[in-house]
DODREN-628000 format. One record per residue (C-alpha): x, z, y. Coordinates in steps of 0.1 Angstrom, whole numbers. Layout:
(rec (X Z Y))
...
***
This chain:
(rec (0 0 0))
(rec (14 -10 34))
(rec (3 -3 69))
(rec (-11 29 84))
(rec (-28 56 64))
(rec (-66 58 70))
(rec (-86 89 67))
(rec (-123 99 69))
(rec (-130 126 95))
(rec (-168 122 99))
(rec (-198 114 78))
(rec (-235 109 84))
(rec (-263 103 59))
(rec (-301 98 60))
(rec (-313 94 24))
(rec (-342 102 1))
(rec (-325 134 -11))
(rec (-313 147 23))
(rec (-316 137 60))
(rec (-281 148 69))
(rec (-248 145 51))
(rec (-247 181 40))
(rec (-283 180 28))
(rec (-275 147 10))
(rec (-246 163 -8))
(rec (-265 194 -17))
(rec (-294 173 -30))
(rec (-270 153 -52))
(rec (-252 183 -67))
(rec (-285 201 -74))
(rec (-299 170 -92))
(rec (-327 165 -68))
(rec (-349 134 -71))
(rec (-360 117 -39))
(rec (-383 93 -56))
(rec (-421 97 -51))
(rec (-453 77 -45))
(rec (-450 53 -16))
(rec (-465 67 16))
(rec (-459 37 40))
(rec (-488 15 27))
(rec (-516 12 2))
(rec (-501 4 -32))
(rec (-534 -2 -51))
(rec (-526 -38 -59))
(rec (-489 -33 -66))
(rec (-474 -29 -101))
(rec (-448 -4 -87))
(rec (-462 24 -66))
(rec (-432 45 -58))
(rec (-398 44 -41))
(rec (-370 65 -27))
(rec (-381 72 8))
(rec (-369 93 38))
(rec (-392 123 36))
(rec (-416 127 65))
(rec (-395 103 87))
(rec (-408 103 123))
(rec (-388 81 148))
(rec (-402 103 176))
(rec (-378 131 165))
(rec (-349 109 174))
(rec (-360 82 199))
(rec (-384 82 229))
(rec (-415 60 223))
(rec (-403 30 243))
(rec (-369 29 226))
(rec (-384 35 191))
(rec (-407 5 195))
(rec (-377 -18 203))
(rec (-357 -7 172))
(rec (-365 -17 136))
(rec (-359 11 112))
(rec (-326 -4 101))
(rec (-312 1 136))
(rec (-329 35 139))
(rec (-314 47 106))
(rec (-279 33 117))
(rec (-280 51 150))
(rec (-290 84 135))
(rec (-263 84 109))
(rec (-236 71 134))
(rec (-245 99 157))
(rec (-240 124 129))
(rec (-207 109 118))
(rec (-193 108 153))
(rec (-204 144 160))
(rec (-190 155 126))
(rec (-156 140 134))
(rec (-155 163 165))
(rec (-138 135 184))
(rec (-137 138 222))
(rec (-151 105 234))
(rec (-137 110 268))
(rec (-101 111 255))
(rec (-100 81 232))
(rec (-94 44 239))
(rec (-128 29 233))
(rec (-112 -6 233))
(rec (-97 4 199))
(rec (-128 18 183))
(rec (-145 -6 158))
(rec (-181 -6 147))
(rec (-184 -24 113))
(rec (-219 -18 100))
(rec (-241 -39 78))
(rec (-275 -43 63))
(rec (-284 -63 32))
(rec (-317 -77 45))
(rec (-321 -68 81))
(rec (-354 -59 99))
(rec (-378 -65 71))
(rec (-407 -47 86))
(rec (-402 -65 119))
(rec (-402 -98 102))
(rec (-433 -90 82))
(rec (-453 -76 112))
(rec (-443 -104 135))
(rec (-452 -131 110))
(rec (-487 -117 107))
(rec (-490 -114 145))
(rec (-479 -150 149))
(rec (-504 -162 123))
(rec (-532 -143 139))
(rec (-523 -149 176))
(rec (-500 -178 177))
(rec (-467 -179 197))
(rec (-480 -155 223))
(rec (-484 -129 197))
(rec (-447 -126 190))
(rec (-428 -96 204))
(rec (-400 -106 228))
(rec (-378 -82 210))
(rec (-385 -99 176))
(rec (-351 -115 172))
(rec (-330 -86 184))
(rec (-350 -63 161))
(rec (-346 -86 131))
(rec (-310 -98 129))
(rec (-286 -80 106))
(rec (-258 -75 132))
(rec (-279 -55 156))
(rec (-273 -20 141))
(rec (-236 -25 148))
(rec (-244 -38 183))
(rec (-266 -8 191))
(rec (-240 17 181))
(rec (-213 0 202))
(rec (-236 -2 232))
(rec (-246 35 230))
(rec (-210 47 228))
(rec (-192 20 247))
(rec (-170 11 217))
(rec (-154 -22 225))
(rec (-133 -28 194))
(rec (-141 -51 165))
(rec (-178 -53 161))
(rec (-195 -71 133))
(rec (-216 -70 102))
(rec (-207 -81 67))
(rec (-238 -89 46))
(rec (-232 -89 8))
(rec (-266 -77 -5))
(rec (-261 -44 -23))
(rec (-223 -44 -18))
(rec (-228 -44 20))
(rec (-222 -8 28))
(rec (-190 -6 7))
(rec (-176 -39 20))
(rec (-180 -28 56))
(rec (-160 4 49))
(rec (-133 -17 33))
(rec (-132 -40 63))
(rec (-130 -11 87))
(rec (-102 3 66))
(rec (-82 -29 71))
(rec (-90 -29 108))
(rec (-73 5 112))
(rec (-46 0 86))
(rec (-32 -31 104))
(rec (-36 -17 139))
(rec (-65 -38 152))
(rec (-84 -5 156))
(rec (-75 32 158))
(rec (-109 44 148))
(rec (-141 29 133))
(rec (-177 37 126))
(rec (-186 19 94))
(rec (-213 18 66))
(rec (-247 4 58))
(rec (-284 8 66))
(rec (-316 -5 50))
(rec (-354 -2 53))
(rec (-370 -23 25))
(rec (-399 -1 14))
(rec (-427 -21 30))
(rec (-454 -44 15))
(rec (-433 -75 14))
(rec (-402 -58 1))
(rec (-419 -41 -28))
(rec (-439 -72 -35))
(rec (-407 -94 -36))
(rec (-388 -71 -59))
(rec (-419 -66 -81))
(rec (-423 -104 -84))
(rec (-388 -106 -98))
(rec (-398 -79 -124))
(rec (-368 -59 -112))
(rec (-385 -26 -105))
(rec (-394 2 -128))
(rec (-431 6 -134))
(rec (-430 43 -145))
(rec (-459 51 -121))
(rec (-470 82 -141))
(rec (-436 99 -135))
(rec (-418 85 -104))
(rec (-391 112 -103))
(rec (-380 102 -138))
(rec (-381 64 -131))
(rec (-345 59 -121))
(rec (-326 67 -153))
(rec (-293 48 -155))
(rec (-277 46 -189))
(rec (-308 60 -206))
(rec (-323 40 -234))
(rec (-358 41 -218))
(rec (-348 26 -184))
(rec (-371 -2 -173))
(rec (-357 -13 -139))
(rec (-344 0 -107))
(rec (-362 20 -80))
(rec (-362 8 -44))
(rec (-348 31 -18))
(rec (-341 33 19))
(rec (-318 50 44))
(rec (-283 47 59))
(rec (-249 62 56))
(rec (-218 61 79))
(rec (-182 71 79))
(rec (-159 78 109))
(rec (-125 65 100))
(rec (-93 68 119))
(rec (-55 66 114))
(rec (-39 96 99))
(rec (-17 99 130))
(rec (-48 101 152))
(rec (-64 127 130))
(rec (-33 149 129))
(rec (-27 146 166))
(rec (-62 159 174))
(rec (-63 185 146))
(rec (-93 169 129))
(rec (-107 180 96))
(rec (-99 154 70))
(rec (-123 147 41))
(rec (-100 124 23))
(rec (-82 91 25))
(rec (-93 55 19))
(rec (-65 40 -1))
(rec (-77 7 -15))
(rec (-105 -18 -21))
(rec (-113 -48 -42))
(rec (-136 -77 -32))
(rec (-146 -103 -57))
(rec (-174 -127 -69))
(rec (-190 -131 -103))
(rec (-195 -168 -97))
(rec (-222 -165 -124))
(rec (-258 -161 -114))
(rec (-279 -152 -83))
(rec (-292 -119 -97))
(rec (-279 -112 -132))
(rec (-245 -97 -137))
(rec (-218 -115 -156))
(rec (-220 -100 -191))
(rec (-182 -104 -195))
(rec (-176 -86 -162))
(rec (-149 -110 -150))
(rec (-157 -106 -113))
(rec (-161 -69 -115))
(rec (-127 -66 -133))
(rec (-111 -84 -104))
(rec (-126 -59 -79))
(rec (-116 -29 -100))
(rec (-80 -41 -106))
(rec (-77 -53 -70))
(rec (-86 -18 -57))
(rec (-61 -1 -81))
(rec (-34 -25 -71))
(rec (-40 -20 -34))
(rec (-40 18 -38))
(rec (-8 15 -58))
(rec (-21 36 -87))
(rec (-26 33 -124))
(rec (-60 33 -142))
(rec (-53 67 -156))
(rec (-50 82 -121))
(rec (-88 78 -116))
(rec (-107 110 -122))
(rec (-142 100 -111))
(rec (-162 68 -106))
(rec (-195 67 -87))
(rec (-209 37 -105))
(rec (-233 10 -93))
(rec (-256 22 -121))
(rec (-289 8 -111))
(rec (-310 17 -142))
(rec (-314 -20 -152))
(rec (-311 -29 -189))
(rec (-284 -55 -183))
(rec (-265 -41 -154))
(rec (-257 -6 -168))
(rec (-243 -21 -201))
(rec (-222 -47 -183))
(rec (-207 -22 -159))
(rec (-200 2 -187))
(rec (-182 -24 -208))
(rec (-161 -36 -178))
(rec (-150 0 -171))
(rec (-139 2 -208))
(rec (-119 -31 -204))
(rec (-101 -19 -172))
(rec (-95 17 -182))
(rec (-91 15 -220))
(rec (-92 49 -237))
(rec (-90 67 -203))
(rec (-126 55 -196))
(rec (-137 84 -218))
(rec (-117 109 -197))
(rec (-134 100 -164))
(rec (-165 117 -150))
(rec (-188 89 -141))
(rec (-222 92 -124))
(rec (-250 72 -107))
(rec (-263 85 -74))
(rec (-291 60 -77))
(rec (-307 82 -104))
(rec (-317 105 -75))
(rec (-319 82 -44))
(rec (-331 50 -59))
(rec (-313 18 -48))
(rec (-307 19 -11))
(rec (-296 -18 -12))
(rec (-273 -25 18))
(rec (-269 13 24))
(rec (-262 22 -12))
(rec (-225 16 -13))
(rec (-219 36 19))
(rec (-240 66 7))
(rec (-223 65 -27))
(rec (-189 62 -11))
(rec (-196 94 8))
(rec (-206 110 -25))
(rec (-173 97 -41))
(rec (-153 110 -12))
(rec (-170 144 -13))
(rec (-162 147 -50))
(rec (-125 147 -41))
(rec (-131 171 -12))
(rec (-152 197 -31))
(rec (-138 192 -66))
(rec (-173 186 -79))
(rec (-190 156 -95))
(rec (-227 152 -90))
(rec (-248 144 -121))
(rec (-267 114 -133))
(rec (-302 128 -138))
(rec (-329 116 -162))
(rec (-304 112 -190))
(rec (-328 123 -218))
(rec (-322 96 -244))
(rec (-287 81 -241))
(rec (-283 43 -247))
(rec (-259 39 -276))
(rec (-244 9 -257))
(rec (-236 33 -228))
(rec (-214 58 -244))
(rec (-192 71 -216))
(rec (-194 105 -198))
(rec (-220 99 -171))
(rec (-220 136 -161))
(rec (-256 140 -175))
(rec (-281 161 -157))
(rec (-258 188 -143))
(rec (-229 187 -118))
(rec (-194 193 -132))
(rec (-166 211 -114))
(rec (-134 191 -117))
(rec (-103 185 -96))
(rec (-107 149 -84))
(rec (-76 134 -70))
(rec (-88 98 -70))
(rec (-124 87 -70))
(rec (-138 52 -71))
(rec (-171 37 -59))
(rec (-185 4 -73))
(rec (-211 -17 -55))
(rec (-224 -50 -67))
(rec (-249 -73 -50))
(rec (-273 -102 -57))
(rec (-252 -134 -54))
(rec (-225 -119 -75))
(rec (-208 -99 -47))
(rec (-186 -70 -59))
(rec (-169 -43 -40))
(rec (-148 -14 -53))
(rec (-134 14 -30))
(rec (-109 41 -39))
(rec (-107 75 -21))
(rec (-79 100 -25))
(rec (-79 137 -20))
(rec (-61 144 12))
(rec (-27 162 6))
(rec (-5 170 35))
***
């Protein structure tokens, strides 16, 4: 690994299991499920009637009425979690060079609710019925734009969109920006708000969602023999990164280091994973090479683990190929068993979970593992958190289109 060392000094999270980063972590380690019946709309005609949602979310608690009406939920969630990450870093905004602060934040889909609502308004009322803020509320780069505008951050500002790998990829890109000196600090992560009529209908039409309507909390069950699809989720997660020199100079608390990433493509199918795992292997090995470590150095992997019949087996088999016998010594888990799949925000939230595993020496569980799939025979940390010294942790995130991202975090050691 060359270039400057990059550390995490602030985190923010808004998720189905906790509306702040500490609550998110506490929800994970306690094995809390954030999946419940959908409250946003009438699901009578929908085959799936549940999702991972932000409990009792009220934009009025964060934004005045005028501002809230001009922000799609993806931007609202991004601003809330960016605020938390910046505050958590304890950075003095009056003493930093804002020309060197990047904002690299993505969303897998963008303003889905805005697009849906404005399409209906256009059909009913014609062109005059379209909100003048429609485009700024819709486009995927706007969460990053809003964060930079609020804080006056004038550094690199953009949005990588790679479906469910989005959040992780933006963290990797922010890492590079600091590592090579383009930026000194960065706000990075992902945000998503897909739990609306058109979103649930779209994923249902693909037959991708679980239909365990009689027991929503048990519906997301990665690696379990009775899994029947993933659970849609929503939320956002952000990290505040900076160079190690900057963090030490200002005496910041350091959660851990970002030490490597791997980006790759399956080049196989628009939605199905490559059963041979060739693209995922490239991402895993690329991250290990960049970090300058061996496979046996990894103690914990926060897996993509979506609870789909094909995906869980393919990821498990690829981990066995990369890690060999050491795969059985690793504590793996799937955060999605509790949050559902937060799409473009998933990789960022799960990266925070992987990072905190190194910080706290504790691996959150994979819940709902009642009937293990014989094809998924690794240690997925079933149902209860496990205390373990985690020196290196890894996060996997894979997206429709065959996009793969792997990040590696290291326990900070002076």
